[in-house]
N, C-alpha and C positions, 0 to 999 in steps of 0.2 A: 505493498502500500502505499508506504514512503516515498519506493522508488515510481510508481505509478504516478505519484503526487508534482515530486521533483519533475516529473518529466510532459504533465499538464503544465505546470509552469512555465517549462522554459519554450513548449512551444509556443504560449501566449504571449513569450516577452517576446520571441521570432515573427509570430502573426500579426500582432495589435499593432505596428508602425503606419499597415496596408490598410490598414481601415478608422485610422485618428486621422483629425484637423491638425494642421501646424500646430497650435497650439498644445491640444490633445498628446503631440510629440515631443512638444520641446517641454512639456512639466516628465511623460517618461524618459528622457535625456538626462533631467534637473534631478528625479530619482533614482538617476545610476550613479550621476556625480556625487549622492549626498550620501546614497549608499557607502560608496568606497570610504569619502571622509569617517561616517559612521562607525565603518569596522575598522578603521584605525584607533576611532577612539574607545571603541568595545575592547579591542590589545587592551589596551592604558587601564580605562576603569571599571572593565566588565571579568578579563583577565588577573588582569595584574593587582587591581583596588587602587590605581593610584585617579583621584580627580583631576580633571582635568578645566579649567576654563579657555584655554587659549588653542580646541581647535580651528576654530576658526581661523585665527590668525596664521596658522598653517596651511589654508585653503588659498587665503591671500595673499601666502609669500608663493606656493606656486601658480596664483594664475596671473602672478605681476611677473614672476620669471619666463613664464610661455606668451605676456605682453610685449615685455623689452625686447627679447630674441626674434620672436616670430614677426611682428613688426622692422625689424633691423635688418630681413631676411635671413636667419636662421632654421634651419629646421625645428621640426616638432622636440622630433628627438632630444636634439640637446638641451631645451627643458626640461625633459623628464629629468635627464640627468643631475641638470643642475637645481632643482628643487626638490630631488631625494635626497643630496648631498647636501644641503641648506638645511633642510628640515632635519636629516640625519643629526648633523652635527648642531645647531641648537638646541634641538629634542632632548638628546643628550644632556646635553648646559644644562639644558630648563630641569633634568630630572634630579641636579643634585641640590635643589632643596626638599627632595621628596625624601633623599636620606636622613634629613633632621628633623623635618616636621613632616604632621599628615594633618588630613581632613580637611577640618575649614579650614585651617592654617596653612595648608597647601593648594588650596579655592583660591584665598587670596593672593598666596605669590602667583598663580598662574593667571590670576585678572590684572593683577599688575603686571605682566606681559605683553597682555594682549591688549593689555592699553598705550602699551609704549608703540606698540607695532603699527597699531592704527595712526598712533600722533606722527608718527615717522612716515606713511603711506599718504598720512592729509597733507603735513607741513613741509617734506622732501622732494619739492615741485622738480628741481634738476634733478630726480634723478625718475622718479611716480609721476611726473605731472600734477598731482595735488589733488585739488576737486575737481578740477577740468578733465580727469579719468583720462584712461589712451584706448580710444576708437579701431574700428578698421582692422582687428585681430584676425590672421588668415584663418581656414581650417587648412590640415593637410593632408597631400599628398602622397598614401603610402603605395608604394613601388608599383607607379603610377594609374591607382586606384584614386580618384578623387572623394574628397569626403564632406562638399562645398553644400551638397544638400543637406538635408535636414535628415533622410533615413540613411542616408550616405553615414551621416558624423555619429548619429544614433548606437549604430551597427559598428562601430568604431569604438564608443564609449561600449558597450553591453562587450564588447569581445576583453577590455579593460578591464572593466569587472571582475569576469572568468575567472581573468588571469586571479588577482588579485584574489576572488576567493578562494581559486585553487589554492595559492601559497598559504590564506591567513588557514585553513582548512589541514595543511600539513603542520602549521606554524603549531595550533593547539595543541595538535598532538602528538608534537614532539616532546624530547625531555626538558626543549624552552617552555612548550605551554604547559606544559605537567609544572615546572618552575615556578612560572605567571599563578597561577593556580595556589599552588602553596605560598607564597608570596602575600595573594591573597587574601587569601583566612586564615592564615596565623605566621607573620613576617619573623618571630621571635623562633617559634618551632624549626619553621623551615630551615633557621641560619644556623639552631642546633641539632640539627639534619645534615646540613652539610653543603647546605645552598647558597650559591654566596648572593645574598642577598642585595647584595650593593651596584654587583654587575647587574641584575635582572631587572631591578628598578630603572635602573641607567636604560635598557635595554628597551623596555615598555614605553618609554615614553619617546625614545628617538623610534623606534619602526611604527607606534602608531602617529607620530607626525609626519614620519615619511609618509605614508598613506592620505595624512589629510594634505601635503604636497602634490600627490598625484591627481587626486581631485580638484585641485587647485589649476594645475595644469588643461585640465578636461575642459573646467568651468568657463576659464577665461573665451574659446576658442567657439562655446557651445551660447555666450551670448553675447561675443563680437564687442564688447564695451563694459570697462570696468572703472571702478572709481572707490575709494575707501568706503565709504558708508556702507557697502556690500561688505566687507568683511571686522566690523563691528561685533560689539559683546552680542547682540542678537543673536549672529550665527551662532556663535560659539554654543549659546544656551540654547537654539534648537536643533545639534546638534545631540548636547544632551539632552533632552526632550529623546529624539529620536531614538537612543541607547534606551535609555530606561521604561519610556512607555514598547516597546519593542521587547526587552529582557536583556538587561544586563546578564554578561557571564553566557548566555546566547549565542549558536555562531549563528541562526536566522535572526537574529534579536534587530541588528540593524538594517535588514532588508525590510523587514514588519515595520519599524518605527518611521522610518522614511517612504514608509507610503503610506505610511498615517500624517505623517507630519507635511509631506509635501502633496500627496494625489485628494489626501480624505476632504480638507478647507475647502477645498475648487471645485469636489464634487459639493459642499453642502453648498456653496455659494451661488448653485443656479436653482437647489432644490430652497429656500430657507433666506434670500434674499441678503435683507442685512445684518439676522442675525448668527449667520453662520460661523462668525469669530466666539461670538458667544456660548451660542452649541457646540461648540471644536473646547473653549476652555472648560466647561463644566464637565462636556466628557471626560479631559483630560487629568484635571482633579478627582473624578468621580475615580476612573482607574487609579491613581496614585495613592488613595485614601484606601481604597479596599484589595488593593491586590499590588504592592510594590512594587514586583519584580517584573510586572509589566505582563503583556497578551498571552507571552507565552507561558510563563510561569502561571499566570490564570487557564492557560490549555492545559499545562502539567498538571496541577491541582485539579481537572475536571479529570482528566485522567486517572490518578489516583482514586479518587474518590469512585470512580465508578469499576475500578478494579474491586476495589473494596466491596462495592455493595457485592459485584457480582459473587466475588467471594462467599460474603456472609448469604445469600440466597442456595446456592449450593451447599 
C-alpha cells in the first residue's frame, strides 16, 4: 500500500502540470522549492533537535548567488556550487552557538543572524542593488534543453527535489542520521556513548543550510525578480511552520507541510473570499494545540489507536 501510494503521488506530480493554468503551475513549482528548504530545516530541527530561525536567510543567500551570477552570464551550476559552499560554511559557523546555548536561546541567536542577513541584502546596494532588487534572472539551459517555459522549469525543479529527497533518505538512515537522532533525544547520553555531539551539531546546521541555499538557487529563476523583503523573518517562520505542521522529524513532513503552507491558502482563497487567512490561521492553531507532532504525528496516533482497537476486538 505504501508503494502504491508513492506511485500515485509521483504520477500526480508528473501529470498535474499539463492540467494546470500558469498560476497553478507557479504554485506547484513554489511548493517544490519550499519543500527543499523545509527538508533542510527538518534535518536541523526535526532530526538533530537544533532550532533555527535563519533558514529563510540561506534561501536568500542562494537566490542572490543565482541572480548575481546568471545575470552576469555565468551558468546556473556555478550558482549551485557557490550557494552550497557559502551556505555550508556559514551554517557550520552558525552551528557554534548551538554548542553553548539551546532551545529559545539558540532561536534568538539564529534570529539575530537572520536580521543581519536581511540588513545586508537591503543596505549593501553595491552588491545586491538593495530595495531595487535584481530582475531579468534567466532560466537555465541544460544540455540543449531550455527551461524557459513554466512546465520545463517545473520538471527541472522536480528533478532537483528528487535528488535532494534521495540524498536525505540515505542520510537519515546512515550512521550520521542515527547520530542526529541521538543528539535530538538526549545529547548527554549520546556523548556518553561516544557520539561526537560537537561535530554532528555543526554538521546538522551546515547540511540543513546548504539545502536552503539550493532552494534559493531555484527560487531566483522561478520568480525572475528578487528583493530583500522576500527573505525576511517571515520566510524563516513560514518554513518553520511547514516543518511543524507536516511533522517534525518525519521524512515526509516537509512535503506535507509545504503543501499546507503554499497550496492550501490559495485553495481556500477561492472558496472563502476574504476570510481564508483567518480560517487558515485557526486551522493551524487548532492542529498545534491538539497535535503538536503535526499531521503525520496525528496520522501515526490514529493508526496506533486503530491497531489497538483491532487487537481488543480479537
